[in-house]
C-alpha positions in Angstrom: 1.3 14.1 -2.1 -1.8 15.7 -3.7 -5.3 15.0 -2.6 -6.1 13.3 -5.9 -3.0 11.1 -5.4 -4.2 10.2 -1.9 -7.6 9.3 -3.1 -6.3 7.2 -6.1 -3.8 5.3 -3.7 -6.2 4.4 -1.0 -4.4 1.1 -0.4 -1.5 2.9 1.0 -3.1 2.7 4.3 -4.5 -0.8 3.9 -1.9 -2.4 6.3 -2.1 0.1 9.1 -1.9 -1.2 12.8 -5.8 -1.9 12.8 -5.6 -4.0 9.8 -2.6 -5.9 10.9 -3.9 -6.6 14.3 -7.2 -7.7 12.8 -5.5 -10.2 10.4 -3.4 -11.7 13.3 -6.5 -12.0 15.5 -8.4 -13.8 12.6 -5.5 -16.1 12.1 -5.4 -16.9 15.9 -9.0 -17.6 16.1 -9.0 -19.8 12.9 -6.0 -21.9 14.3 -7.6 -22.2 17.7 -10.9 -23.5 16.2 -9.1 -26.2 14.1 -6.7 -27.2 17.0 -9.7 -27.5 19.3 -11.7 -29.6 16.9 -8.8 -32.1 16.4 -8.3 -32.3 20.2 -11.9 -33.1 20.8 -12.4 -35.5 17.9 -9.2 -37.5 18.7 -9.5 -37.4 22.5 -5.8 -36.1 22.7 -4.3 -38.9 20.6 -3.5 -36.8 17.4 0.2 -36.9 16.4 2.0 -33.5 16.6 2.9 -33.8 12.8 -0.6 -34.4 11.8 -1.8 -31.5 14.0 0.8 -29.1 12.6 0.0 -29.9 8.9 -3.8 -29.7 9.6 -3.6 -26.3 11.4 -1.2 -25.0 8.9 -3.2 -26.1 6.0 -6.3 -24.5 7.5 -4.6 -21.1 7.8 -2.9 -21.5 4.4 -6.4 -21.7 2.8 -7.8 -18.8 4.7 -4.7 -16.8 4.3 -5.1 -17.3 0.5 -8.7 -16.2 0.7 -8.0 -13.2 2.7 -5.3 -12.1 0.5 -7.6 -12.4 -2.5 -10.3 -10.5 -0.8 -7.7 -7.8 0.0 -7.1 -7.3 -3.7 -10.7 -7.3 -4.5 -11.3 -4.6 -1.9 -8.4 -2.6 -3.0 -9.6 -2.6 -6.6 -13.1 -1.8 -5.7 -11.9 1.3 -3.6 -9.6 2.4 -6.5 -12.5 2.2 -9.0 -14.8 4.1 -6.5 -12.2 6.9 -6.2 -11.7 7.0 -9.9 -15.5 7.4 -10.4 -15.6 10.1 -7.7 -12.8 12.1 -9.4 -14.4 11.6 -12.8 -17.7 13.0 -11.6 -16.0 16.0 -10.0 -14.3 16.7 -13.3 -17.4 15.9 -15.3 -19.2 19.1 -14.4 -21.1 18.1 -11.3 -22.6 21.0 -9.5 -21.1 22.2 -6.3 -23.8 20.8 -4.1 -23.6 17.4 -5.7 -19.7 17.4 -5.5 -19.9 18.3 -1.8 -22.4 15.4 -1.2 -20.1 13.0 -3.1 -17.1 14.0 -0.9 -19.2 13.8 2.3 -20.0 10.2 1.5 -16.3 9.4 1.4 -15.4 11.0 4.7 -15.9 9.6 8.2 -18.9 11.1 10.0 -17.0 13.1 12.7 -14.6 14.4 10.3 -17.2 15.3 7.8 -19.1 17.4 10.6 -15.9 19.0 11.7 -15.1 20.1 8.1 -18.5 21.7 7.6 -19.8 22.8 4.2 -17.0 25.2 3.7 -14.3 22.6 4.2 -16.1 20.3 1.7 -16.3 23.1 -0.8 -12.6 23.8 -0.6 -11.7 20.2 -1.1 -14.1 19.9 -4.0 -12.5 23.0 -5.6 -9.0 21.6 -5.1 -9.9 18.2 -6.6 -11.8 19.8 -9.5 -8.7 21.9 -10.3 -6.4 19.0 -10.7 -5.8 17.1 -13.8 -8.6 14.6 -14.5 -7.7 10.9 -14.1 -6.3 9.6 -17.3 -7.3 6.0 -17.1 -9.0 3.5 -14.9 -6.8 2.5 -12.0 -5.2 -0.9 -11.8 -3.6 -3.0 -9.2 0.0 -2.1 -8.5 3.0 -4.1 -7.3 2.4 -2.6 -3.9 -1.1 -3.9 -3.8 0.1 -7.4 -4.5 2.9 -7.0 -2.0 0.2 -5.9 0.6 -1.8 -9.0 -0.2 1.3 -11.2 0.3 1.7 -9.5 3.7 -1.9 -10.3 4.5 -1.4 -13.9 3.6 1.6 -14.3 6.0 0.1 -12.4 8.7 -2.7 -15.0 8.8 -0.5 -18.0 8.2 2.3 -17.2 10.6 -0.1 -16.6 13.6 -0.5 -20.4 13.4 2.9 -21.3 14.5 3.1 -20.0 18.2 0.0 -22.1 18.8 1.5 -25.3 17.5 4.9 -24.9 19.4 3.5 -26.4 22.7 2.5 -29.5 20.8 6.1 -29.9 19.7 7.6 -29.5 23.2 5.4 -32.0 25.1 3.7 -35.3 24.3 0.9 -34.4 26.9 -1.8 -33.3 24.5 -4.0 -31.9 27.3 -1.2 -29.7 28.7 0.0 -28.7 25.1 -3.6 -27.6 24.4 -3.7 -25.5 27.6 -0.4 -23.8 26.7 -1.5 -23.3 23.1 -4.6 -21.5 24.4 -2.5 -19.4 26.8 -0.2 -18.5 24.1 -3.3 -17.3 21.9 -4.5 -15.3 24.8 -1.1 -13.5 25.2 -1.0 -12.8 21.5 -4.5 -11.4 21.6 -3.4 -9.2 24.6 -0.5 -7.9 22.5 -2.8 -7.2 19.6 -5.3 -5.2 21.8 -2.4 -3.3 23.3 -1.0 -2.4 19.9 -4.4 -1.1 18.8 -4.6 0.8 22.1 -1.3 2.4 21.6 -2.2 3.3 17.9 -5.4 4.9 19.1 -4.2 6.6 22.3 -6.1 4.2 24.6 -5.2 2.4 27.8 -2.6 -0.2 26.7 -3.1 -2.6 29.5 -6.8 -2.3 29.7 -7.5 -2.7 26.0 -5.0 -5.7 25.9 -7.0 -7.3 28.8 -10.3 -6.7 27.1 -9.0 -8.1 23.8 -7.8 -11.2 25.7 -11.1 -11.6 27.4 -13.0 -11.3 24.2 -10.7 -13.8 22.7 -11.4 -16.2 25.5 -15.1 -15.7 25.1 -14.8 -16.4 21.3 -12.7 -19.6 21.9 -15.3 -20.8 24.3 -18.0 -20.1 21.7 -16.1 -22.0 19.1 -15.6 -25.0 21.3 -19.3 -24.9 22.4 -20.4 -24.9 18.7 -18.2 -27.9 18.0 -15.2 -25.9 16.5 
């Protein structure tokens, strides 16, 4: 794949492990905030069916919002890449071209490339065919948005299962929270595995952070 294609198709990496884990964590916290508020408001008397519908409805709404915002972000990045390539092909002087590229590259990587690396990249991009038309959203982009939607929504169900297995709302809420912590641990472990960190330690930290966030949600009335 050419460098130009990589820039034009920035959405190809939109659903990497970091993105997927973030969506699951977001869905978990949204579900826990809603389940917790129902438990407090009803003093443990809410029926399982009502709880399931309410929690699912909450995450359906936020899943839809997140999917739409994913498309907005993808479109924005594609347009930014298009403008970058257009400026590089439009006669921008070498110094300006290198500065434009430096803005698109992460700090440590930009430093390691140095001015010579930026110049080589600028020359390669300037030598490719100029972009023919403004980029548009593709089928893959919409497919990614659908995945985002389901990542948020499906993270609700494991938290609802305890309420389906017992009539004791207090016990079900405890198991629901423990399930959420276990899923947060797995999300943290997956991030650590992806980045080369300590799997157990990072999973534990993510679970502890999740517990702190749940406590904050409950303290704030969520």
